[in-house]
C-alpha positions, 0 to 999 in steps of 0.5 A: 388454135384454141378456138379450132380445138374447141370447135372440133371437140364440141361440134359447134354449129357452123354459124357459131364457129364463124362468130367465134372466128369473127370476134377472135383477138387475132381477127380484130387486130390484123388489119390494113392501115394507110396514111392520108395524103394528097390535095384536099382529100375528102371522105364520102358517105357512099360509093354512089356517084353522079357527075359530081361524085359521091356525097361528101362527108367533109375534107380531112387532114393529111397525115392521119393514119386510117384503118382500111376495111376493103378496097374496090376499084379506086375506092377504099372503105375506111373504119371510123369507129365501131359500126361507122365507115366512110369511103375515100379515093385510093389516090388519097391513101399512102403507105399501106401496110399491115398494122395492129389496131390502135386503142381509142385516142384520148381527148384531153384538156381544152383551151378557148380564146378569142381575137378581134374577129374570131374565136379559137378552140384548142383540143389536146388529143393523144394522136390525130383522128378522123372527124366530121363537122357540120353547122346549124343556124338559129343559133349558129352551132358547130357540131363535130364528131371525133372517131376512135376517141374516148374522153379524158377531158377534165377541164376546159379553160375558157378566156374572156377574149372568146366573145363569140362563143356562147358555150362549148361542151362534149358528150361521149355518145358511143364507146369510141365517138365524142361529139362536140357542140360549140354554140355561138352568140349569133344566128348565122354562120360566117364560116369556120375552119378545122384542122390539126396544129403541128403538135396534134391539137385539133384547132377549131376557128369560128368567125365572129359576127361584127357589131355592125356587119357592113359589105364594105368591110368584106372581101368578096371572091368572084369566080367565073366557072370553067375556062380554058380547056374546060369549056362547059356547056354550049348554046343551043342555037348560037353555040356560044360557050359557057366559059366565055359568058361566065366570065362576062357575068363575073366581070359585070359583077366586078364592076358593081363592086368597084363602083361601090369601093368593095374589096374583091378578088377575081379567081380568073380574069381571062380564058384560063384553065384552073382546076376547081381544087386549085381555085380553092387552094388559091383562095385559102390564103385570102380567106374571103368573107363570101364567094360568088361563082357564076355558071350557066345551066344546061339540061337534056330537055329544051323546056328547062329554063330559069335562074337557080342558086346552090349551096352545100351547107344548110347554114349558108342557105340564107345567102343563096336565098337572098340572092335568088329572090333578088334575081327573080326581080328580073321579069324575063327570068323564071325560077328554077329553084334554090338547090341544097346539099349541092356536091360541087367543089367550089361550094364545099368549103365551110370557111366562108358562105358561098353561092353558086349562081346558075344564071340561066339555061344555054340549052333553052333558046329563050334563055340563050338570047338573054345570056347574049345581052349585055344589058341582061349581064349588067342586070344580073350583076346588079341583082346579085349585088342587091341580094348580097346587100340584103343578106348582110343587112339582115345579119345585124 
């Protein structure tokens, strides 16, 4: 009411009136809030979308309270920090109500410890907040941004058991954003997890590079794309279905691992309908060391053909690069490319390196004939295995 009286008395310009109303304490406190819920919720950078959806910032824990800026159709705009927003499908928002905007959470003491194969960073927070994380290689570095947070971290207690971490520190990069950098004693990432413990500690777990990495010590997850009611693409001349032949390539790769006595898990071994989110949830308790997903490509132009490999996280590009180079040793297969920033559900987790292999194009008559061949299926499986081996060798 005081602002309105001042405006009337002094006849301020309209734009000044709008600015005063915008910065009013009432205007910044009254807001809509909601709690994150659902199966594998992800926040996005934009509302743009193609057949794979909008570009994802990352997965986020359920139970976190978020500030809602706007809702358009099925998308909520959420406030991360001052001047920072992200987008979330409304299906992941529960308990929408009016609330007073909370002050920034406090980041407090850290504890860093290790076990046989991994290192853990425990960070005390006064409440759960939204975060974003990403990886760099050479050296393997994990970056985390915590939003609507201010630091009161006056000690970081590190135990000698954390043998894989070279350094861990933080910076207050904005009034309500803290950036964390964790540098590892290795050049490539083998995966990490991030999330909240029941007592609101943020727990970051990084996989440590073994002294002598060996494929025989790893668990490989094999995924045959599509299946059941999700048939995928179809052949241009024979009308064969992608779901049937991805399973053939996956089973041929399974035989390669069996012959070498390497541990593996098959996401599907029959013509079964499994949602992509359910595939990831199925793999969570297993925590594989690598995921290989087989698919067959299709395009609107018949001339498109060849093999390609795909990754979401740049830190996992080396795996996909080694597998592609190995597959290109098959004379009949031209190169379609190594594709990054790929917004596909199966390669989005950061818990383990993953590679989606688009073996060839069902929409191309030449590629389709290759796909039909048992000998070609066996050769592809052998080359994927060789590429995986080459990747492991260079980790040493």
